[in-house]
C-alpha positions in Angstrom: -14.8 -3.2 11.2 -11.6 -3.6 13.2 -8.3 -2.1 11.7 -6.0 -5.0 11.0 -3.0 -4.9 13.0 0.6 -5.0 12.0 0.8 -8.9 12.4 -1.9 -9.4 10.1 -0.5 -7.0 7.7 2.9 -8.5 8.0 1.2 -12.0 7.6 -0.2 -11.3 4.4 2.8 -9.6 2.9 5.5 -11.9 3.6 3.9 -15.2 2.2 2.8 -13.4 -0.9 6.3 -12.0 -1.6 7.6 -15.4 -1.1 5.1 -16.8 -3.6 5.7 -14.3 -6.1 9.6 -15.1 -6.3 8.9 -18.8 -6.5 6.4 -18.2 -9.3 8.7 -15.9 -11.3 11.5 -18.5 -10.8 9.4 -21.5 -11.7 8.4 -19.3 -14.9 12.3 -19.0 -15.8 12.9 -22.5 -14.9 10.3 -23.8 -17.2 11.4 -21.6 -20.0 15.1 -23.0 -19.5 13.7 -26.5 -19.7 12.0 -26.0 -22.8 15.0 -24.3 -24.3 12.7 -21.2 -25.1 14.4 -17.8 -25.4 13.1 -15.2 -23.0 10.6 -12.8 -24.2 9.5 -9.4 -23.5 6.7 -10.7 -21.1 9.3 -12.5 -19.1 11.2 -9.3 -18.3 8.1 -7.5 -17.8 7.4 -9.9 -15.1 10.6 -9.3 -13.6 10.2 -5.4 -13.5 6.6 -6.3 -12.0 8.4 -8.4 -9.3 10.7 -5.3 -8.5 7.8 -3.0 -8.2 6.0 -5.5 -5.9 9.1 -5.5 -3.6 8.9 -1.6 -3.9 5.4 -1.7 -2.6 6.2 -4.3 0.1 9.1 -1.8 1.3 6.5 1.0 1.6 4.2 -1.3 3.5 7.2 -2.3 5.8 7.9 1.4 6.5 4.5 2.2 7.2 4.4 -0.2 10.0 7.6 0.7 11.3 6.7 4.3 11.7 3.2 3.2 12.9 1.2 4.8 10.2 -0.1 1.6 8.9 -1.7 -0.9 11.0 -2.5 1.3 14.1 -5.5 3.2 15.0 -5.4 6.9 14.2 -5.5 9.3 17.3 -9.0 10.9 17.7 -8.9 14.6 16.9 -10.2 16.6 19.8 -12.0 19.3 17.7 -14.0 16.5 16.1 -15.1 14.5 18.9 -18.3 16.4 20.1 -19.4 17.2 16.4 -21.8 15.4 14.5 -21.1 13.9 11.0 -23.0 16.9 9.3 -21.1 19.5 11.2 -17.9 17.6 10.6 -18.5 17.6 6.9 -19.4 21.4 7.0 -16.2 22.1 9.0 -14.1 20.1 6.4 -15.8 22.0 3.5 -15.2 25.5 5.1 -11.5 24.2 5.9 -10.9 23.3 2.2 -12.5 26.5 0.9 -10.2 28.6 3.1 -7.1 26.6 1.6 -8.1 27.2 -1.8 -8.9 30.9 -1.3 -5.5 31.1 0.5 -3.6 29.7 -2.5 -5.4 31.8 -4.9 -4.7 35.2 -3.5 
């Protein structure tokens, strides 16, 4: 499965952010038109919108530093190994890391 490039990721983030802002604004507009007071769910929606913007900022940063949307460079020590050997190497490395912290 191919890795989606930065353009595909941006193409999905930006319209969804725009859609989120429009929906929240329409929610507040509808409350205003019906002359209803704002309830806790309205304020929780605003908090959720802020968190969505935070997530989008992290995604934008990941694209900016080329950590998201780009293929990872191959690890030279893993190229010639089979999957079983590579998983064994991972297990041995994890054990060494754990033993080093316990000592």
